[in-house]
C-alpha positions in Angstrom: 0.0 0.0 0.0 1.5 3.3 -1.1 1.1 6.6 0.8 -1.9 8.8 0.3 -1.8 10.9 -2.9 -3.6 13.9 -4.5 -5.2 13.5 -8.0 -5.5 16.1 -10.6 -7.4 15.8 -13.9 -6.6 18.0 -16.9 -9.9 18.9 -18.5 -9.5 22.4 -19.9 -8.7 21.5 -23.5 -10.6 22.8 -26.5 -11.0 19.5 -28.3 -10.3 21.1 -31.7 -9.5 17.7 -33.4 -13.0 16.4 -32.4 -15.0 19.2 -34.0 -17.8 19.5 -34.8 -18.6 17.1 -32.0 -17.0 19.3 -29.4 -18.8 22.4 -30.7 -21.7 21.3 -28.6 -20.3 18.7 -26.1 -17.0 19.4 -24.3 -14.6 16.4 -24.6 -14.8 15.4 -20.9 -18.6 15.0 -21.2 -18.6 12.9 -24.4 -20.7 9.8 -23.6 -19.4 6.3 -23.8 -22.4 4.0 -23.4 -24.3 6.6 -21.5 -21.4 7.5 -19.2 -19.3 10.7 -19.7 -15.6 10.1 -20.3 -14.8 12.1 -17.2 -17.0 9.8 -15.1 -15.1 6.8 -16.4 -11.8 8.5 -15.5 -13.1 9.4 -12.0 -14.4 5.9 -11.4 -10.9 4.6 -12.2 -9.2 7.1 -10.0 -11.6 6.7 -7.1 -10.0 3.3 -6.2 -6.8 5.1 -5.3 -8.5 6.5 -2.2 -7.0 9.9 -3.0 -7.4 12.6 -0.3 -8.6 15.1 -2.9 -9.3 15.3 -6.6 -8.7 18.5 -8.5 -10.0 19.3 -12.0 -9.0 22.3 -14.2 -11.4 23.5 -16.8 -11.8 26.2 -19.4 -13.8 25.3 -22.6 -17.5 25.0 -21.8 -16.6 24.8 -18.1 -20.2 25.7 -17.1 -21.4 22.4 -18.6 -18.7 20.4 -16.8 -19.3 22.2 -13.5 -23.0 21.4 -13.9 -22.3 17.7 -14.4 -20.0 17.6 -11.4 -22.6 19.2 -9.2 -25.1 16.4 -10.1 -22.6 13.6 -9.9 -21.6 11.3 -7.1 -18.3 13.2 -7.0 -19.6 16.6 -6.2 -18.4 16.5 -2.7 -14.9 15.3 -3.4 -13.8 17.4 -6.4 -12.2 20.9 -6.3 -12.4 22.8 -9.6 -9.9 25.2 -11.0 -11.4 27.4 -13.8 -8.9 29.0 -16.2 -9.4 32.2 -18.3 -7.4 32.2 -20.5 -6.5 28.6 -20.9 -3.1 27.8 -19.3 -1.9 24.6 -21.0 -0.9 21.3 -19.3 1.9 23.0 -17.3 0.1 26.2 -16.5 -2.9 24.3 -15.3 -0.8 22.6 -12.6 0.9 25.8 -11.6 -2.5 27.4 -11.2 -3.4 24.7 -8.7 0.0 24.9 -6.9 -1.4 25.5 -3.5 -3.7 22.5 -3.9 -0.9 20.2 -5.2 2.1 21.3 -3.1 1.4 19.2 0.0 2.2 15.7 -1.2 2.9 13.6 -4.3 0.2 13.9 -6.9 -1.0 11.9 -9.9 -2.0 13.7 -13.1 -4.5 12.1 -15.5 -5.7 13.6 -18.8 -9.5 13.7 -18.9 -9.6 12.2 -22.4 -7.6 9.0 -21.7 -9.2 5.6 -21.2 -6.9 2.8 -20.2 -6.5 -0.3 -18.0 -3.0 0.9 -16.9 -2.2 -0.2 -13.3 -2.2 3.1 -11.5 -1.2 1.5 -8.1 1.9 0.0 -9.9 2.8 3.5 -11.3 2.4 5.2 -7.9 4.4 2.5 -6.1 7.2 2.6 -8.8 7.4 6.4 -8.3 7.5 6.3 -4.5 10.4 3.8 -4.5 12.4 5.4 -7.3 13.7 8.8 -6.1 12.3 10.3 -9.4 11.1 13.9 -9.5 8.4 12.6 -11.9 7.4 9.2 -13.2 5.6 9.0 -16.5 3.4 6.1 -17.7 4.7 5.4 -21.3 4.1 2.8 -24.0 5.2 1.9 -27.5 2.6 3.6 -29.6 4.2 4.6 -32.9 1.6 7.2 -33.8 2.6 9.2 -30.7 6.2 8.1 -30.0 8.1 11.3 -29.2 10.0 10.7 -25.9 13.6 9.4 -25.8 13.9 6.8 -23.0 17.1 4.9 -22.1 17.4 1.3 -21.2 16.9 2.0 -17.5 13.6 3.8 -18.1 15.0 7.3 -17.6 13.7 10.1 -19.8 16.6 11.6 -21.9 14.7 14.1 -24.0 12.2 14.4 -26.7 12.4 13.9 -30.5 12.3 17.0 -32.7 13.4 17.8 -36.2 17.0 18.2 -35.1 17.2 14.7 -33.6 19.4 12.7 -36.0 19.9 9.6 -34.0 18.6 8.1 -30.7 21.8 6.6 -29.5 21.0 4.0 -26.9 17.5 5.5 -26.3 14.3 4.3 -27.7 11.2 6.2 -28.7 8.1 5.9 -26.5 4.8 7.7 -26.2 3.4 9.5 -23.1 0.1 8.1 -22.0 -1.2 11.3 -20.4 -0.7 9.8 -16.9 2.1 10.7 -14.5 3.1 10.9 -10.8 5.0 14.0 -9.5 6.7 15.1 -6.4 5.5 18.5 -5.3 8.9 20.0 -6.1 8.1 19.6 -9.8 5.9 22.6 -9.5 9.0 24.8 -9.1 9.9 24.1 -12.8 6.6 25.5 -14.0 6.4 29.2 -14.9 3.3 31.3 -14.3 0.9 31.6 -17.2 0.6 29.3 -20.2 3.1 26.4 -20.4 3.6 22.8 -21.4 4.4 20.1 -18.9 6.7 18.6 -21.5 8.9 21.7 -21.4 9.1 21.4 -17.7 10.4 17.9 -17.9 13.2 19.1 -20.2 14.0 22.0 -17.9 14.1 19.5 -14.9 16.5 17.2 -16.8 18.8 20.2 -17.5 18.9 20.7 -13.7 20.0 17.0 -13.2 16.7 15.9 -11.9 15.6 12.4 -12.9 12.4 11.9 -14.8 11.6 8.2 -14.8 9.2 6.1 -16.8 7.2 2.9 -16.4 6.5 1.0 -19.6 2.9 -0.1 -20.0 3.1 -1.4 -23.5 0.3 -3.9 -24.1 -2.2 -2.3 -21.8 -5.4 -1.0 -23.3 -5.1 2.8 -24.0 -7.2 5.3 -25.9 -6.7 9.0 -26.5 -10.1 10.3 -27.5 -8.7 13.0 -29.7 -10.4 12.5 -33.0 -13.8 11.2 -34.1 -12.2 7.9 -35.2 -10.5 7.5 -31.8 -13.8 8.3 -30.1 -15.7 5.7 -32.1 -13.0 3.1 -31.6 -13.1 3.7 -27.8 -16.9 3.1 -27.9 -16.5 -0.1 -29.8 -13.9 -1.3 -27.3 -16.3 -0.5 -24.5 -19.0 -2.5 -26.3 -16.7 -5.5 -26.7 -15.7 -5.3 -23.1 -19.5 -5.5 -22.2 -20.1 -8.3 -24.7 -22.6 -6.1 -26.6 -23.2 -4.9 -30.1 -26.2 -2.6 -29.3 -26.5 0.2 -26.7 -29.7 2.2 -26.6 -30.3 4.8 -23.9 -33.4 3.7 -22.0 -35.6 6.6 -23.1 -34.6 6.8 -26.7 -37.5 7.2 -29.1 -38.2 5.4 -32.4 -35.6 2.7 -32.3 -38.2 -0.1 -32.4 -39.1 0.8 -36.1 -35.6 0.9 -37.5 -33.1 -1.6 -39.0 -29.9 -2.2 -37.0 -26.7 -4.0 -37.8 -23.1 -4.0 -36.6 -22.4 -1.7 -33.6 -25.3 0.6 -32.8 -25.1 3.2 -30.1 -28.1 5.5 -29.5 -27.5 8.0 -26.7 -29.9 10.1 -24.6 -32.5 12.3 -26.4 -32.2 10.8 -29.8 -35.0 10.4 -32.3 -34.8 8.0 -35.2 -37.2 8.1 -38.1 -39.3 5.0 -39.0 -37.8 2.8 -41.6 -34.2 4.0 -41.2 -31.3 1.6 -41.2 -28.2 2.2 -39.1 -25.0 0.1 -39.1 -21.9 0.8 -37.1 -23.3 4.2 -36.1 -23.0 6.3 -33.0 -25.9 8.7 -32.4 -24.8 11.5 -30.0 -27.2 13.0 -27.4 -30.0 14.9 -29.1 -29.4 13.5 -32.6 -32.1 13.1 -35.2 -32.1 10.6 -38.0 -34.6 11.3 -40.7 -37.1 8.7 -41.9 -36.0 6.3 -44.6 -32.3 6.7 -45.4 -29.5 4.3 -44.4 -26.6 5.4 -42.3 -23.4 3.4 -42.1 -20.0 3.8 -40.3 -20.6 7.3 -38.9 -21.0 9.6 -35.9 -24.4 11.4 -36.1 -25.0 14.6 -34.2 -27.9 17.1 -34.0 -26.9 18.8 -37.3 -23.9 16.9 -38.7 -22.8 13.4 -39.7 -19.1 12.4 -39.6 -18.2 9.5 -41.9 -15.7 6.9 -40.5 -13.6 4.2 -42.0 -15.0 0.9 -40.8 -11.6 -0.6 -40.3 -10.4 2.2 -38.0 -13.7 2.2 -36.1 -13.4 -1.5 -35.5 -9.7 -1.4 -34.7 -8.6 -3.5 -37.6 -6.0 -2.9 -40.4 -7.2 -1.8 -43.8 -5.3 -4.8 -45.2 -7.3 -7.2 -43.0 -9.4 -9.3 -45.4 -11.5 -10.7 -42.5 -13.0 -8.9 -39.5 -13.4 -10.9 -36.3 -17.1 -10.9 -35.2 -19.1 -12.4 -32.4 -19.2 -11.9 -28.6 -20.3 -15.4 -27.6 -18.8 -18.0 -25.3 -17.2 -20.5 -27.7 -13.6 -20.8 -28.8 -14.6 -20.8 -32.5 -13.5 -17.8 -34.5 -16.1 -16.1 -36.8 -14.8 -13.7 -39.4 -16.7 -11.6 -41.9 -15.1 -11.4 -45.4 -16.2 -9.7 -48.5 -17.0 -12.0 -51.5 -17.7 -9.8 -54.5 -20.9 -7.8 -53.8 -21.8 -9.8 -50.7 -20.2 -10.8 -47.4 -20.0 -14.2 -45.9 -18.9 -15.5 -42.5 -16.0 -17.9 -42.1 -16.0 -20.1 -39.0 -12.7 -21.7 -38.0 -12.3 -24.4 -35.4 -9.2 -25.1 -33.4 -7.6 -28.5 -33.4 -9.8 -31.5 -34.1 -12.9 -30.2 -32.5 -15.8 -32.7 -33.3 -18.2 -29.8 -33.3 -16.9 -28.9 -36.7 -18.3 -32.0 -38.3 -21.5 -31.7 -36.3 -22.0 -28.1 -37.5 -21.5 -29.1 -41.1 -23.8 -32.2 -40.9 -26.4 -30.6 -38.8 -26.6 -27.5 -41.1 -27.2 -29.8 -44.1 -29.8 -31.8 -42.2 -31.6 -28.7 -40.8 -31.6 -26.9 -44.1 -32.9 -30.0 -45.9 -36.0 -30.0 -43.7 -36.7 -26.3 -43.8 -35.3 -25.2 -40.4 -34.1 -21.6 -40.8 -30.3 -21.7 -40.5 -27.5 -19.8 -42.4 -26.7 -21.3 -45.8 -23.6 -23.3 -46.0 -21.4 -22.2 -49.0 -18.2 -24.2 -48.7 -16.2 -26.4 -46.3 -12.5 -27.1 -45.7 -12.2 -30.2 -43.6 -8.4 -30.1 -43.6 -8.4 -26.5 -42.4 -11.4 -27.0 -40.0 -13.2 -24.1 -41.5 -16.4 -23.4 -43.4 -18.1 -20.5 -45.2 -21.7 -19.5 -44.2 -24.2 -17.0 -45.2 -23.8 -13.7 -43.3 -26.9 -13.2 -41.1 -25.7 -9.8 -39.8 -25.0 -8.9 -36.2 -28.4 -8.5 -34.7 -29.4 -11.3 -32.4 -32.8 -11.5 -30.7 -30.9 -10.6 -27.5 -29.7 -7.3 -29.1 -33.0 -6.7 -30.8 -34.6 -6.7 -27.4 -32.3 -4.0 -26.1 -34.7 -1.5 -27.7 -37.9 -0.8 -25.9 -40.7 -2.3 -28.0 -44.5 -2.8 -27.6 -45.3 -6.1 -26.0 -47.3 -7.2 -29.0 -44.2 -6.8 -31.2 -42.1 -8.8 -28.7 -44.7 -11.5 -28.6 -44.9 -11.7 -32.4 -41.1 -12.1 -32.6 -41.1 -14.8 -29.9 -43.9 -16.7 -31.7 -41.7 -16.8 -34.8 -38.9 -18.2 -32.7 -41.2 -20.7 -31.0 -42.3 -21.9 -34.5 -38.7 -23.0 -35.1 -38.7 -24.9 -31.8 -41.9 -26.6 -32.8 -40.5 -27.6 -36.2 -37.4 -29.1 -34.5 -39.4 -30.9 -31.8 -42.0 -32.4 -34.1 -41.4 -32.9 -37.8 -37.6 -32.9 -37.7 -37.5 -35.6 -35.1 -39.3 -37.9 -37.5 -36.2 -37.8 -39.8 -33.5 -38.5 -37.2 -32.3 -41.6 -39.1 -30.9 -39.2 -41.8 -28.4 -37.6 -39.4 -26.1 -40.3 -38.0 -24.0 -37.9 -35.9 -27.1 -36.6 -34.1 -28.5 -40.1 -33.3 -25.5 -40.7 -31.1 -26.0 -37.6 -29.0 -28.4 -38.4 -26.2 -29.3 -36.0 -23.4 -29.4 -38.7 -20.8 -28.8 -39.2 -17.1 -25.0 -39.0 -17.4 -25.3 -35.7 -19.3 -27.8 -34.2 -16.8 -25.4 -35.1 -14.0 -22.5 -33.5 -15.9 -24.5 -30.3 -16.0 -25.0 -30.2 -12.3 -21.4 -31.0 -11.6 -20.5 -28.2 -14.1 -22.6 -25.8 -12.1 -21.0 -26.9 -8.8 -17.4 -26.7 -10.1 -17.6 -23.6 -12.2 -20.1 -21.5 -10.4 -20.7 -22.6 -6.8 -17.0 -23.2 -6.1 -15.5 -21.0 -8.9 -17.6 -17.9 -8.5 -19.3 -18.1 -5.1 -16.3 -19.8 -3.4 -18.7 -22.1 -1.6 -16.3 -25.1 -1.4 -18.2 -26.9 1.3 -21.7 -26.4 -0.2 -22.0 -29.9 -1.6 -23.1 -32.6 0.8 -24.0 -36.2 0.3 -27.7 -35.4 0.6 -27.4 -32.7 -2.1 -25.5 -35.1 -4.4 -28.3 -37.6 -4.0 -30.8 -35.0 -5.0 -28.8 -34.2 -8.1 -29.0 -37.9 -9.0 -32.7 -37.8 -8.4 -33.1 -34.7 -10.6 -31.1 -36.4 -13.4 -33.2 -39.5 -13.2 -36.4 -37.5 -13.5 -35.2 -35.5 -16.4 -33.9 -38.6 -18.2 -37.3 -40.3 -17.9 -39.2 -37.8 -20.0 -40.1 -38.2 -23.7 -37.2 -37.1 -25.9 -37.0 -35.4 -29.3 -34.4 -33.5 -31.2 -33.6 -30.3 -29.3 -31.3 -27.3 -29.9 -30.0 -27.5 -26.3 -28.9 -23.8 -26.2 -32.1 -22.2 -27.5 -31.7 -18.8 -26.0 -31.9 -15.2 -27.3 -28.2 -14.9 -28.3 -28.5 -17.8 -30.6 -31.3 -16.4 -32.7 -30.5 -13.9 -35.5 -33.1 -11.5 -36.6 -31.4 -8.8 -38.7 -31.7 -9.6 -42.3 -34.9 -11.7 -42.7 -38.5 -11.8 -41.8 -38.0 -15.3 -40.3 -35.6 -15.5 -37.5 -32.8 -18.0 -37.9 -30.9 -20.1 -35.4 -27.2 -20.5 -34.9 -24.8 -22.4 -32.6 -26.8 -25.6 -33.0 -23.8 -27.9 -33.1 -24.7 -28.9 -29.5 -28.0 -30.4 -30.6 -29.0 -33.6 -28.8 -31.9 -36.0 -28.3 -33.5 -34.7 -25.1 -36.7 -33.5 -23.5 -38.2 -30.6 -25.6 -39.0 -28.7 -22.4 -35.3 -28.0 -22.1 -35.5 -25.7 -25.2 -38.6 -24.1 -24.0 -37.0 -23.4 -20.6 -33.9 -22.0 -22.4 -36.0 -19.5 -24.4 -38.8 -18.4 -22.0 -36.7 -18.5 -18.8 -33.7 -16.9 -20.3 -31.3 -14.9 -18.0 -30.4 -12.7 -21.0 -33.9 -11.3 -21.1 -36.7 -11.3 -18.5 -40.1 -11.9 -20.0 -43.1 -10.7 -18.1 -45.1 -13.5 -16.5 -48.2 -12.8 -18.5 -46.3 -12.8 -21.8 -44.4 -16.0 -20.9 -47.6 -17.8 -20.1 -49.1 -16.8 -23.5 -46.0 -17.9 -25.3 -46.0 -21.2 -23.4 -49.7 -21.8 -24.4 -48.8 -20.9 -28.0 -46.0 -23.6 -28.0 -48.3 -26.2 -26.5 -51.1 -25.4 -29.0 -48.7 -25.6 -32.0 -47.1 -28.9 -30.8 -50.6 -30.4 -30.3 -51.6 -29.3 -33.8 -48.4 -30.9 -35.3 -48.6 -34.1 -33.2 -52.2 -35.0 -33.0 -51.3 -38.2 -31.1 -48.5 -39.0 -28.7 -48.2 -35.6 -27.1 -49.2 -35.2 -23.4 -49.5 -31.6 -22.1 -49.5 -32.9 -18.6 -46.2 -34.8 -19.1 -44.7 -31.8 -20.8 -45.6 -29.5 -17.9 -44.2 -32.0 -15.4 -40.9 -32.1 -17.4 -40.8 -28.3 -17.7 -40.1 -27.4 -14.1 -37.4 -30.1 -13.9 -35.8 -28.9 -17.2 -35.9 -25.3 -15.9 -33.9 -26.3 -12.8 -31.4 -28.1 -15.0 -31.1 -25.3 -17.4 -30.6 -22.6 -14.7 -27.7 -24.6 -13.3 -26.2 -25.2 -16.7 -26.4 -21.4 -17.4 -24.8 -20.5 -14.1 -22.0 -23.0 -14.7 -21.4 -21.6 -18.1 -21.2 -18.0 -16.8 -18.7 -19.2 -14.2 -16.6 -21.0 -16.8 -16.6 -18.2 -19.3 -15.9 -15.4 -16.9 -13.2 -17.1 -14.8 -11.6 -19.7 -17.2 -12.0 -17.8 -20.4 -11.7 -14.3 -19.2 -15.0 -13.1 -20.6 -16.0 -11.2 -17.4 -19.1 -9.6 -19.1 -20.9 -12.9 -18.6 -21.0 -12.2 -14.8 -23.7 -9.5 -15.4 -26.2 -12.3 -16.1 -25.5 -14.2 -12.9 -28.1 -12.3 -10.8 -30.9 -13.1 -13.1 -29.8 -16.7 -13.4 -29.8 -17.0 -9.6 -33.2 -15.3 -9.3 -34.7 -17.8 -11.8 -33.2 -20.7 -9.9 -34.5 -19.5 -6.5 -37.9 -18.8 -8.0 -38.3 -22.3 -9.5 -36.8 -24.1 -6.5 -39.5 -22.6 -4.4 -42.0 -24.8 -6.2 -39.8 -27.9 -5.6 -38.6 -27.2 -2.0 -40.6 -30.2 -0.7 -39.0 -32.7 -3.1 -35.5 -31.2 -3.2 -35.0 -29.5 0.2 -31.1 -29.5 0.1 -31.1 -28.0 -3.5 -33.6 -25.4 -2.3 -31.3 -24.5 0.6 -28.3 -24.2 -1.7 -30.3 -22.0 -4.1 -31.5 -19.7 -1.4 -27.9 -19.3 -0.1 -26.5 -18.1 -3.5 
């Protein structure tokens, strides 16, 4: 633990490279998924337990002061208005009395990163440096000369003919200073970089810590801003962000990354793809918008490759936010795009995906078309269904009737799989071998115990002999029910809705022969999206009616309803196990945001089975 420290945020800049965006929003208040940049910086700095946080401001300072007054930080921030603007050095000198008591960390307000600030502070406190700069190898901004020991030697300019033993590095906009550094700053306008050079000429040591490889973004241009938003979306495992009160989004087409901020209005029939709608923006009815930032009275075109953080020379763009190890890449094929899926090693799911696709397509199940396969390279080319899953489609507030209609279309697919398709099982040898039986049900509950109960909740002593016996009983009950072909992961992220009237399913390589109620539980009791109880009941009735119509004999509603509660319990535990595995073993931490809903569903359903499964009920309640 390092000593207490003061924090100072530089937020006075004009944001000229970001115009026209900054003509009406100051750079510190630019939203990233509904949260201003400065709030994200403050959230990061708050973990340092700084005694005080200072912020300088000049351009549109009234707007920034207003935000601070309404934020959770209003009581801990001291503001330092500047008129005229004083620069990065002058801003610190202007706050000299505030900063002179102890070491202080300075952080630019337009920098987003995962740099370890504690490491930087600790390195500075143990170094004897006057200042310690966080640097990295970022060729676009490499200007500082740093020797092999991490000491700053100077800066590159037009007179620099060789670097000698030094290497070029870039300043990240984050540094820690001793208060004596303030003596090297003149009154009035100045640059902190000039003060570094002045300090070096006085034989002071300016050190650096290399954070190359850490995420870092300088939100200095429209492209940089867009790329930072896409990075934040990927970190959240999302492709669509819509401010809760946005109007008109239910009647538009969406694809790629779609960000609609507060106060936006989108005209009916519009299509937006890879677009960022800034607060208060208006999109007129009808036209398509692609790869751009849209403001109240402007539209800034962007290069898709730069926005998505890929090279112009990349022929394939990595897509998908799911939990599998498969790679999906979008490539252009003449006037159309297609998706290439690549499997690692000798994954048997590759053969299943190919055979199942042909089988499903042959019998009219809506899946992406298969264009080509490469068995040796473990890859295949599929039709591009776009980026909009049912899960993302539901991010927009929609009338319940519209949601119900969409879910009915998805349920129609489940009915086709559970009825007519199962009559043709002999045509798919790989599928005939895949039985969702007692052993697999037991695997699911063990998966939940290992990956979630122990891995996430750290409840290492939760499993007793009595609980294990109940898991066996649960698996026996589930295994005894009537079986058909099932998708097995029939949830909203595995249904694509972007480019067709009929939804299409993906990630069906896990199909098995199992109780159809498992698919119904996966869709209607889905942690990714909470359906209202009334809507869920109507959709369940719709499923039962449609199955009854397709299978006039051999279908028992009573048996199905008995199987449904058991399958719901199994499915909830499988989902929680998956969230634990994906977040802790695969590093996809964004899956943890679904845990609370998964636990809520398990508790709710176990309440109905508490008499038959008392130990499992006790476990569920304790989560």
